[in-house]
N, C-alpha and C positions, 0 to 999 in steps of 0.2 A: 726395502719393501715399499710398495706403492700405496702408502697409507692415505693418500689424498685423491684416490681414484674417482670419487663421486662428488668432488667439490668444484669441478670446473664447469664453465658455462658452455652451452652448445646452441646452435641455431635450429633447435627443434621446437615443435608445437606441443603444448600441453593437451592432454586428453579432455575432450568435451563431452557433455551429456549426449549430444547428437551422435558423436562417434561411438559411444557405448551403446546407444540404441541400435546403431547399424551393426555392431558386433553381435548383439543379441539376435538380430534378424538373420545373420549369417549362420549362427550356431543354434542356441536356444537360451532363454533367459537364465536357466539354472546352470549354464556352462560359462557364464561370465561373472566374475567376482570384482566388485569395486568398493566394497565396504572396508573401512580402515582396519577393523579387527581381523577381517579375512585376509587382507593383503600382508599383514605382519608375518604370516606363515612363510611367505616367499621373499622375505627381506635379505636372506643370505642362503648360501649352500653350506657344505661341510667346512668351509673356511669362515669361521664365525667372527673373525676380528673386524671385517668390514661388512656394513649392512646398509641397505637402501631398498625400500619397498617399491615395487612397480605401482603404476597408477591403475592398472587393470590387469587381471589374469583371465585368459580365455582357454578353453579346453576343446580343440577341434577333434573331430572323429574321422576325418578323411583328408587326403591330399588336396581335394578341391576346396574344402573349407580353409585349409592353410593358405592356399592361393588367394582366396577372397580376403582373408585377414591381412595378408601381406600387402595386397593391392590397396586395401583401405588405408593401411598405415602410410603407404606412399602418397596416396591422395591427400591425406591430412598432414603429412611430413612428421609422423610420430615414430620414434625409435622403437624397435622390437627385438626380442631375443627368444630363443628356444630354451626350454628346460625339460629335463627328464625327471629323474628321481631326486635330484638335488644333492647327490653324494659327491659332487665335485669338491676338491680340496684346495683349489687355488682361486676361487671366486669366478670360475668360468661361467656360472649361471647367475652372477650378481647383476641386477638391473642398474648399471652405473648411472644412467640418465633417467631412471623411472620408465615411463612409456608402457608398452604392452609386453607382457610375458606370455608366450605361447607354450602352454604346458601340454606335453605329448603323452601323458600317462593313459589317456583313453585310446590311443592308437597303439595297442599292445598285442596285436594278434600275430600268431605264426601263420603266414599265408600259404606256405608250401614247404614240404620236406621231400627232397628227391635223393634217396641214398644211391640210386642207380647212377645219377649224374653228380653226386657228392656236393650238393648245395642245398641251402635252405633260404627262404625269403621271409623276412620278418618286418614288422612295423617298428618305428624307432622307440616306442615305449615298451617294447617287449623286454621283460627282465631277463638278464643273462641266464640265471639259473632255470628259468622257465624253458628255455631252449634245451639246456642240458637234460632236464627231466623228460622232455618230449622225445629226446633221442635215445633214452635208456632202452637197452635191449635191441637196438637196431644194428649194433656193431660199429656205429659212428658216434662222434662227439664234436662239439664246437670247442676248439682248443683254448682260446683266451679265457682265463678264469680269474678276473680281478678278485681281490679279497672281499670286496663288497658285492660279489656276484648275486647274493640273495636279494639285493635291493637295486643295484645299478642297472640301467637300461643299455641295450645295445646301441641305441642312438647316441647316448652319452659316451659309450666306449669309442664310437667312431669319432666323436668330436675331439677327444683327447688322446686318441691312439693308445688306449689302455693296455697294460701288460697283465701281470699275474704270475703266480708261482711257476706254472708250466710253460711260460714263454721263453725260458732259458733255452729249451730245446726246440720248441715249436714256433716261436716268433710271436710278435705282438699283433694287435688288432689289424694293422694294415696288411699283414701277411695272410689274413683270412677273409678279407672283404674283397669281393670280386665285382661289386657294382653298387651304386647308390642312386636313388631317385631323390631329388630335392627341389624345393621351391626356392628359386633365386631371390635375392633381395629386391628385385624388380617385380617379382610375382610370376615368373615363368616356371613351368614344370620341366625339369631337365633330368636326363639320365646319363650317368657315366658308367661304362662297363655293363655288366648284366650276367646272365647265366653262363655265357661263354667267355667272360672276362673282357679285356680291352681289345683283343685282337691285334691289329696292326696300328691302332691309334696310340697317341701318346698316353702315358699312364695318368690320366686325369683323376681316376679313382684314388690312386696313391697320393696325388696332390691334395685331394679333398679331405682324406682322412687325417685328422689332427689339426684341422683349421680352427678348432675351438669355437665353432658356432658362428664364425664371422663371414662365411661364404654363403649362408642360406640355412634353410630349415629342412632337415632330412625327413622324408616321408616313407621311404622303403629301402631295405638293405638286402643285398644278396651276399650270403656268407658261405665260405668254403667249409665243408665237413671233412673231418680227419678220421681215418679208420682207428678204432680202438686198438691199443697195443695188445699183443698176444699174452703178455704177462708183465707184471711189475714186481719190484722189490722196494720196500719202503723202510727206512732206518731212521732212528733218532740217536744222534751222537750227543753225549753229555760232556761238557768241558768245564774246568775250573775257572778259566779266564776267556774273555773275548779274543785275546791275542792267540790263544791255542786254537780256538774255533776258526779264526781267519787263516791260520796256517794250514789247517786241514782243507779249507776251501781251495787255497792255492795248490796244494798237493794233488787234490782230486782233478782239478782242471789241467794241471801240469802233466798228469799221467795220461792225458788224452781222452779222459772220460767226460762226456757231456751228459750230466744227469737230466732227467725230465724236469726236475725241480731241485733247488738247493736253497733253503730258507734258514735264516738265523733269527733267534729270539734271545734277548738278554735277560738278566736276572729280574729286572723290574717287570717285564712281561710275564716271565715264568711265575712269579709270585701272584700276579693278578689272575692269571689263568687257573692256577691251582686253587686260589680262594674261591673263584667263581664256579669251577667245574670239577675239581678234584680228579685231575687226570693222572696223578701219581708222579708228577715231576719232582725231582730233588730240589728243595728250596735253596740249598747251598751252592747250586751250580751257577757259574758265571755266565754261561751261554749254552744253548742247545742248537744243533743243526738238524733240520728235517731234510732228509736226502731221499730222492726217489729216482730209480732207473727203470726204464721199460724197454721192451723189445722181444726178441725170441726167447722163450723160456730156457732153452738149452744153454744160452750164453749168460744169463743173468746171475746165476749162482757165483760164477767166477768174478763177475764185475762187482757184485755185492761184497764178496770176500776181499777183493782188492780195496774197496772203499773202507771197509772196516779196519783193515790193516793200516791204511793211511791215516785214518782218524786216531787209531791207537798210537801210531808213531808221532802224531802231533800233540799227544797228551790227553786224549779222551779218557775219562774215568769210567765210561760205560758206553756201549753202543747196542741199542736194542733194535731188533728186526721184527717187523710185524709178521705174524704167522698166518693170519686169516684176513679176509676182506673186512671183517668187523674191526680188527686191530688197526688196519690201514685207515679205515674211515674215521676212527677215533683220533688218530694222529692228525689227520687233515682237519678234523673238526676243531682241534685245539688251535691250529694255525689260522683257520678262517674266523674263529671267534676272538682272536687276539684283540682286535680293535674294539669289539663290544665289551670286553673285560676291562678296558681302560676307564670306563665310567665309574669303576670302583676306586680309582686312584685320584681323580680330580674332577671338578665340575665341568671343565673345558679342556680342550687339547688342540694343538696346532701340529698337524702332520706334515713334515717336510719331505722332499722328493728329490734329493740330489743323486748324482751318479759320479763314481770315480772308477778308475781302472781297478780291477780286482786286487792287484798287488798293493794298492794304496789303502785298502780297507782298514788295516790296523792303524794307519796314520789318521784317517778321518774319524774313526771311532774314538781314538785317544783325544782328538781335538774336541769332539762332542762332549766328552767327559770334562775337559777343561772349561768349556762354555757352561756346563752345568754348575761348576764351582764358581766361575767368574760372575755369572748373572744370578746366582742363588735360585736356581730352578731345578725341578726334577725332570730328567729326560730319559725316556725308555726307548728301546730300539727293537723293531721287528722289520725284516726287510728281505729283499730278493738278493741274497748274497752272491749267487752264482754269476750275476751280470753286474755286480757292483752298484745296484740301485738301492740306496739307503733310504730309510724312512724314520729318522729320529722323531719321536713324538714328544713335544714340549707340553708339559702339564701346567695348568694355571686356572685361575678363577677370573672369568671375563668381567666380573663386577668390580675388579680391582685394576684401576688404570695403570698403576705402577707395574703390576705383573704383566699386563699387555705390553707395556713399553719394553720390559726386559725380554719378553718372548720375541718381539720384533728385532731387537738388537742381536740376540743370540742366533736367530734364524738367519739374519743377514751375514753374520760372521761365518756360520756353518756353510752357507751356500757359496760365499766368496772363497772359502777354503776349498770347496769342491772344484771350482774353476782353477784355482792355483795348482791343484793336484792333477790337472789335465782332464777334468770331467765337465759336467754340465749341471744346471740348476733344476733340471726336470728329466725324469725318465718316462713318466706316464701320467702325471697329474696335470701337466700343462703349465702355461705361463699365467693365464687368466688375468686378474688385476694384481695379484700378489707379487709377481716377479718381473713386472715390466722394466723396472729399473736395472735389472741384470742384463737385458738384451744388448745394450751397448757394450757390455764387457764381453759377451759371447760372440758378437758379430761385428763386422766392419761396417762403416757407413754404406759401402757399396752393397753389402749383403742386405742391409735393412732397406735400402732403396729398392732393390728387386722385390723384397717382400711387400713393401707398400704398393708397388706397381701391380703386383699380382692381386693383392686384395682389391685394388680399385677396379680391376677387370670384373670381379665378382660383385663388389659392393661399392659402386661409384658414388652413391649418395651418402654413404656412411651411416645408413639407418639401422643396419643389421648388427646388433650387439656391439655398439660403439664402446671405446675405452678399454679394449682388451688386446692383449698379446704384444702389440708393437708400441715402442716408445714414441713420444711426440715432443715437440718443443713447447714447453709451457702449458701442457695439458694432455688430455687423453683422447680428444676427438680424432677419429680416423680421417676427418676432413682436413686436418691441419697436420700433415706428416712431419716427421723429423726433418730439420733443415739440413740439406745436403748440397754441397757445391755442385752446380749443374755440370761442371767440367768432369766431375767424378761419377756422374750418373751413368750407369751402363746403357748402351744402345741396344735396341731390340730390332 
């Protein structure tokens, strides 16, 4: 883990009173925060292990204000980064070098919905669920549905290429973004794609999505709308063991069925949910699977029956099927509330985001249990089982340094094991500052050289969100990239 992300020196300038005065002239006095107690709110995101407060927080309300802020940062050579709701779980919105935090929560409007042309235009601070609610009754929806969708912003989803339960069938954020408008690190307003997509141009929108805020500050997003399915069937499979549940997952996918969603929750999560919300889950269950299929109504009864048979063959003790929309909503509420219920289990948590091939799920889950015992921690699991995207949640008290040490050690071992099993260290949370040390295991020096070269095209001065995503020699500054033999550097 990159536990020294904000200890390295950089050739940046500190924020001055004159700089802050000019920020207030660009926006308004009440939209610039520089008091120490106010800045503490922004010292970390959902990854609470690393903290560093910005020197100033500013709240723009338009793309033009963002441009002026970024240009001012360039003039004074002050680093800056964008932040949405702060739900990032890998330190993506951590102000590694202090500087200016551009918080986009006031740019939260839905600018256009066109069901005829199947797209919507939103500002980056628009909360994911706000768009979902705005589309209710139109016959269309926005498919990416992260578990934090009641809080996370679509701009943040673009930054990390977020997934969600229904992306097993419908794809992740990059599959639903057709255009982005952003302010480059040099202060230019640039658009990739748009209502008609990229046309014959290279897919620069696809390149931009998932850059973790290091290519610039998003100011507008065009998203693709998906037609609502004609019908759905939602089931809850109850299993004695995690191994039985993972066998059911493999059987379902192996039968050629691609559910709209296939989620797993283990006993720890089940207990927390039941205590918090009284959903009626069996507390002795080792795991439950939430399975949803959608499509034409005439085909779904047979598909649901096949899934139920496969679950029973894998050892399910019970398979419940929702009979009404209210039943379905209750099942999904339990899944979406899972992370909120964890507050009942421990003061702090660290949510990991590894990926393994589906057939290796039993191995990684058994390894997680080993880490729980080895490091004397409690670890619970809720994750996107259908695509092998695991989310072990390590519970601890951040006031206890020894617990933090054990959490970091266990996280390292789990993520390294994911790589060993043919997977990755992130499916949707991103690298941020948390996982930089794994990049050299995942990619060759040539791969990393290409990534550094691409970043320098967008961010040549290294002012935009420095210290994120890519490893460096002896530090985190994007101005000092990993040392690579020039003979091995790819030619362009």
